[in-house]
C-alpha positions as CSV (number, residue, x, y, z in Angstrom):
1,M,-27.0,-35.2,5.4
2,N,-25.5,-38.1,7.3
3,Y,-26.7,-37.2,10.7
4,Q,-28.1,-40.4,12.3
5,E,-28.9,-41.3,15.8
6,I,-26.7,-44.0,17.4
7,G,-27.7,-46.6,20.0
8,N,-30.4,-45.6,22.5
9,H,-29.8,-41.9,22.3
10,T,-32.8,-39.7,22.3
11,K,-33.7,-38.4,18.8
12,V,-33.4,-34.7,18.5
13,T,-36.0,-33.2,16.1
14,E,-35.6,-29.5,17.0
15,F,-33.4,-27.1,18.9
16,I,-34.2,-24.3,21.3
17,L,-32.3,-21.0,20.7
18,V,-31.6,-19.4,24.0
19,G,-30.3,-16.1,22.7
20,L,-31.4,-13.3,25.0
21,S,-34.5,-15.1,26.4
22,H,-33.2,-14.5,29.9
23,Q,-33.1,-10.8,29.2
24,P,-36.5,-9.8,27.7
25,S,-35.8,-6.1,27.9
26,S,-32.8,-6.4,25.6
27,Q,-34.7,-8.4,22.9
28,I,-36.7,-5.5,21.5
29,A,-33.6,-3.3,21.4
30,L,-31.8,-6.1,19.5
31,F,-34.6,-6.4,17.0
32,W,-34.6,-2.7,16.0
33,T,-30.8,-2.5,16.0
34,L,-30.6,-5.5,13.6
35,L,-33.4,-4.1,11.4
36,F,-31.4,-0.9,10.9
37,V,-28.2,-2.8,10.3
38,Y,-29.8,-5.2,7.8
39,V,-31.5,-2.4,5.8
40,V,-28.2,-0.6,5.5
41,T,-26.5,-3.8,4.5
42,L,-29.0,-4.5,1.8
43,L,-28.9,-1.0,0.4
44,G,-25.1,-0.6,0.6
45,N,-24.1,-3.9,-1.0
46,S,-26.9,-3.8,-3.6
47,A,-25.7,-0.3,-4.6
48,I,-22.1,-1.6,-5.1
49,I,-23.3,-4.5,-7.3
50,V,-25.5,-2.2,-9.4
51,A,-22.7,0.4,-9.7
52,V,-20.1,-2.1,-10.7
53,W,-22.2,-3.9,-13.3
54,G,-23.8,-0.7,-14.6
55,E,-20.7,1.6,-15.0
56,S,-18.1,0.7,-17.6
57,Q,-15.4,2.6,-15.7
58,L,-15.7,-0.1,-12.9
59,H,-15.3,-3.0,-15.3
60,T,-11.9,-3.9,-13.8
61,P,-10.7,-7.0,-11.8
62,M,-10.7,-5.1,-8.5
63,Y,-14.4,-4.1,-8.8
64,F,-15.3,-7.4,-10.2
65,F,-14.1,-9.1,-7.0
66,L,-15.7,-6.3,-4.9
67,S,-19.1,-7.1,-6.5
68,N,-18.5,-10.7,-5.6
69,L,-17.7,-9.7,-2.0
70,S,-20.9,-7.6,-1.8
71,F,-23.0,-10.5,-3.1
72,L,-21.4,-12.7,-0.5
73,D,-22.2,-10.2,2.2
74,L,-25.8,-10.0,1.1
75,L,-26.2,-13.8,1.2
76,F,-24.4,-14.1,4.5
77,S,-26.4,-11.4,6.3
78,T,-29.7,-12.7,4.8
79,S,-28.9,-16.3,6.0
80,T,-28.6,-15.1,9.6
81,V,-29.9,-11.7,10.5
82,P,-33.7,-12.1,9.7
83,L,-33.8,-15.3,11.7
84,I,-32.2,-13.6,14.7
85,M,-34.6,-10.7,14.4
86,M,-37.6,-13.0,14.3
87,N,-36.3,-15.0,17.2
88,A,-35.7,-11.8,19.2
89,L,-39.5,-11.4,19.4
90,W,-40.0,-14.8,21.1
91,D,-38.9,-16.4,24.3
92,F,-36.9,-19.5,23.7
93,P,-37.7,-19.9,20.0
94,T,-37.2,-23.2,18.3
95,I,-35.7,-24.3,14.9
96,S,-36.1,-27.7,13.3
97,Y,-33.1,-30.1,13.1
98,N,-32.9,-29.9,9.3
99,D,-33.3,-26.2,9.2
100,C,-30.6,-25.8,11.8
101,F,-28.0,-27.8,9.9
102,T,-29.0,-26.2,6.6
103,Q,-28.3,-22.8,8.1
104,L,-25.1,-23.9,9.7
105,T,-23.8,-25.4,6.4
106,F,-24.8,-22.4,4.3
107,R,-23.2,-19.9,6.7
108,A,-20.0,-21.9,6.9
109,F,-19.8,-22.1,3.1
110,L,-20.3,-18.4,2.7
111,A,-17.8,-17.6,5.4
112,L,-15.1,-19.8,3.9
113,T,-15.8,-18.4,0.4
114,E,-15.2,-14.9,1.8
115,C,-11.8,-15.9,3.2
116,F,-10.7,-17.2,-0.2
117,L,-12.1,-14.2,-2.0
118,L,-10.3,-11.8,0.3
119,A,-7.1,-13.7,-0.5
120,I,-7.7,-13.4,-4.3
121,M,-8.4,-9.6,-3.9
122,A,-4.9,-9.3,-2.1
123,Y,-3.4,-11.1,-5.1
124,D,-5.1,-8.7,-7.5
125,R,-3.5,-5.7,-5.6
126,F,-0.2,-7.5,-5.6
127,V,-0.3,-7.9,-9.4
128,A,-1.5,-4.4,-10.0
129,I,1.3,-2.8,-8.0
130,S,4.2,-5.2,-8.5
131,M,3.5,-6.1,-12.2
132,P,1.6,-3.2,-13.7
133,L,2.8,-3.8,-17.2
134,H,1.5,-7.4,-17.1
135,Y,-1.7,-6.7,-15.1
136,S,-4.2,-6.9,-18.0
137,V,-2.8,-10.3,-19.0
138,V,-2.3,-11.9,-15.6
139,M,-5.8,-10.6,-14.4
140,S,-7.8,-11.1,-17.6
141,I,-11.6,-11.5,-17.4
142,R,-11.3,-15.2,-17.9
143,I,-8.8,-15.6,-15.1
144,C,-10.8,-13.4,-12.8
145,R,-13.9,-15.5,-13.4
146,G,-11.9,-18.7,-12.9
147,L,-10.5,-17.4,-9.5
148,A,-13.9,-16.4,-8.3
149,L,-15.4,-19.8,-9.3
150,A,-12.5,-21.6,-7.6
151,S,-13.1,-19.7,-4.3
152,W,-16.8,-20.8,-4.3
153,T,-16.0,-24.4,-5.3
154,V,-13.2,-25.0,-2.8
155,A,-15.3,-23.4,0.0
156,L,-18.2,-25.7,-0.9
157,L,-16.0,-28.8,-0.8
158,V,-14.3,-27.8,2.5
159,T,-17.7,-27.2,4.0
160,V,-19.5,-30.3,2.8
161,I,-16.9,-33.0,3.2
162,P,-16.9,-33.0,7.1
163,I,-20.7,-32.9,7.2
164,L,-21.4,-35.7,4.7
165,T,-18.6,-38.1,5.9
166,V,-19.0,-38.1,9.7
167,P,-22.2,-39.2,11.4
168,V,-23.0,-37.5,14.7
169,S,-25.6,-38.1,17.5
170,F,-27.1,-36.1,20.3
171,C,-28.0,-37.2,23.8
172,G,-31.3,-35.5,24.1
173,R,-30.0,-32.0,24.9
174,N,-31.3,-29.5,22.4
175,A,-30.8,-26.0,24.0
176,I,-28.4,-24.0,21.9
177,N,-27.0,-21.1,23.9
178,H,-26.9,-18.8,21.0
179,F,-29.0,-16.7,18.6
180,S,-28.7,-19.1,15.7
181,C,-27.2,-22.5,14.8
182,E,-23.6,-21.7,15.7
183,V,-21.2,-24.6,15.1
184,Q,-19.4,-24.2,18.5
185,A,-22.7,-24.2,20.4
186,I,-24.0,-27.3,18.6
187,F,-20.7,-29.1,19.0
188,K,-21.2,-29.0,22.8
189,L,-24.4,-31.0,22.5
190,L,-22.9,-34.0,20.7
191,C,-22.4,-37.2,22.6
192,S,-20.9,-39.3,19.8
193,D,-17.2,-39.8,19.2
194,T,-16.0,-36.5,17.7
195,T,-12.3,-37.4,17.1
196,L,-12.7,-37.8,13.3
197,L,-15.0,-34.8,13.1
198,E,-12.6,-32.6,15.1
199,G,-9.8,-33.7,12.8
200,L,-11.7,-32.8,9.6
201,M,-12.9,-29.5,11.1
202,M,-9.3,-28.6,12.1
203,A,-8.1,-29.4,8.5
204,S,-11.0,-27.3,7.1
205,A,-10.2,-24.5,9.4
206,T,-6.5,-24.6,8.5
207,I,-7.3,-24.5,4.8
208,S,-10.0,-21.7,5.1
209,M,-8.4,-19.3,7.6
210,P,-4.6,-19.5,8.3
211,V,-3.7,-20.3,4.6
212,P,-5.7,-17.4,3.1
213,L,-4.5,-15.1,5.8
214,A,-0.9,-16.1,5.3
215,F,-1.3,-15.6,1.6
216,I,-2.7,-12.1,2.2
217,L,0.1,-11.2,4.5
218,A,2.7,-12.5,2.0
219,S,1.1,-10.5,-0.8
220,Y,1.1,-7.3,1.2
221,L,4.7,-7.9,2.2
222,H,5.7,-8.0,-1.5
223,I,3.5,-4.9,-2.1
224,L,5.3,-3.0,0.7
225,V,8.7,-3.9,-0.8
226,T,7.5,-2.6,-4.2
227,V,6.1,0.6,-2.7
228,L,9.3,1.4,-0.8
229,R,11.1,1.2,-4.2
230,I,8.9,3.9,-5.7
231,H,10.6,7.3,-5.5
232,A,7.7,9.5,-6.4
233,T,5.7,10.4,-3.3
234,K,2.5,10.9,-5.2
235,A,2.8,7.5,-6.9
236,R,3.6,5.8,-3.6
237,L,0.6,7.3,-1.9
238,K,-1.7,6.3,-4.8
239,A,-0.4,2.7,-4.5
240,I,-1.0,2.6,-0.8
241,S,-4.5,4.1,-1.1
242,T,-5.6,1.3,-3.5
243,C,-4.9,-1.2,-0.7
244,G,-6.3,0.7,2.3
245,S,-10.0,-0.4,1.9
246,H,-9.0,-4.1,1.4
247,L,-6.6,-4.1,4.4
248,T,-9.3,-2.6,6.6
249,T,-11.8,-5.3,5.5
250,V,-9.3,-8.1,6.1
251,A,-8.4,-6.7,9.6
252,I,-12.1,-6.6,10.6
253,Y,-13.1,-9.9,9.1
254,F,-10.2,-12.1,10.1
255,G,-9.8,-10.3,13.5
256,T,-13.4,-11.1,14.4
257,L,-13.0,-14.7,13.2
258,I,-9.9,-15.2,15.2
259,Y,-11.5,-13.8,18.3
260,I,-14.6,-15.9,18.0
261,Y,-13.1,-19.3,17.1
262,L,-9.6,-19.4,18.4
263,K,-9.8,-17.9,21.8
264,P,-10.3,-20.2,24.9
265,Q,-13.9,-21.1,25.6
266,N,-15.5,-20.6,29.0
267,K,-19.0,-20.2,30.5
268,E,-18.3,-16.7,31.7
269,C,-17.7,-15.3,28.2
270,Q,-20.7,-17.0,26.5
271,D,-22.9,-13.8,26.4
272,Q,-19.9,-11.8,25.1
273,D,-19.3,-14.5,22.5
274,K,-22.9,-14.1,21.3
275,I,-22.5,-10.4,20.9
276,F,-19.3,-10.8,18.9
277,S,-21.0,-13.4,16.7
278,I,-23.7,-10.8,15.9
279,F,-21.0,-8.3,15.0
280,Y,-19.5,-10.9,12.7
281,A,-22.8,-11.9,11.1
282,A,-24.6,-8.5,10.9
283,V,-22.2,-5.5,11.3
284,T,-19.3,-6.7,9.2
285,P,-21.4,-7.1,6.0
286,M,-22.7,-3.6,6.6
287,L,-19.2,-2.0,7.1
288,N,-17.8,-3.3,3.8
289,P,-19.8,-1.0,1.5
290,L,-18.9,1.9,3.7
291,I,-15.2,1.0,3.7
292,Y,-15.1,0.7,-0.1
293,T,-17.2,3.8,-0.9
294,L,-16.3,6.5,1.5
295,R,-12.7,6.9,0.3
296,N,-13.1,5.6,-3.3
297,K,-13.6,8.4,-5.8
298,D,-14.4,6.1,-8.7
299,M,-17.1,4.2,-6.7
300,K,-18.7,7.5,-5.4
301,S,-18.7,8.8,-9.0
302,A,-20.4,5.7,-10.3
303,L,-23.0,5.7,-7.5
304,R,-23.8,9.3,-8.3
305,K,-24.3,8.4,-11.9
306,V,-26.5,5.5,-11.0
307,T,-28.6,7.7,-8.7
308,L,-29.0,10.3,-11.3
309,R,-30.1,7.8,-13.9
310,T,-32.5,6.3,-11.4
311,K,-34.0,9.7,-10.7
312,S,-34.3,10.5,-14.4
313,W,-36.0,7.2,-15.0
314,C,-38.5,7.8,-12.2
315,R,-39.3,11.3,-13.5
316,F,-39.8,9.9,-17.0
317,H,-42.0,7.2,-15.6
318,D,-44.1,9.7,-13.6
319,D,-44.4,12.0,-16.6
320,A,-45.5,9.0,-18.8
321,L,-48.2,8.0,-16.2
322,Q,-49.5,11.6,-16.0
323,W,-49.6,11.8,-19.9
324,T,-51.5,8.5,-20.2
325,G,-53.7,9.5,-17.3
């Protein structure tokens, strides 16, 4: 990465993560809370991936994108939560310069990918409800794979271009007032001219958040118009129910992003910002499996089948061991 020191500025080789180091009593509680959240996240998202790929009834575009979303949540949570848990056990833990920017880049890439993927999922619902007769053609397997690949590729480009094209420098300050390498906290430590970097980041933010969100809102506006034209109450409720989980996920995800990154920054709200950042990094990936399974009959049925098959396999394996023994 093109991060070079300029002039006589002190070279920064590592960063100090402040986190809750000033509140030792809260660190242990944070560790156990995050451990519970992380385990639920791993189990929930892994179960969705296994169910989608293992059950033929879920081999549809909607569940294909849902499995991509679960995979993203697994990666995003794993890139942040274990580090925060480990750092919660130490006072003023440190992270190397390269590790910090690697984590920052990877998190940004995954966050942007999720923004694009949620927009594609809204388009999938729009096609399913507004153009049901053409759904299998418009959302074919080849097109679904292409859309998913495009979301990952565009997010990678939008993330990498600002990092590789703009050199930055630090003035010796290396205390990050956060649990992890958060871009806003690191940005406050820069002493080089950030005009170009700010411009690129603003362009990236515009592409990655307002544009997908506007696309989602436009898709659901068209869906609403279509639903209002349906005369049968049962059919109308079924159409609305297929969108409920996705709308809930969009509201939580983009609502948290807007709160964290678009609200005015001030010193008094820094601790509150850190808590919301944990909610975004740890709790949101845990909620998505719950949102998509609690009210989804097909998903619950598939999970029951997977569970029964797993239990049958375990019993068969135990019987085989006893027989050979």
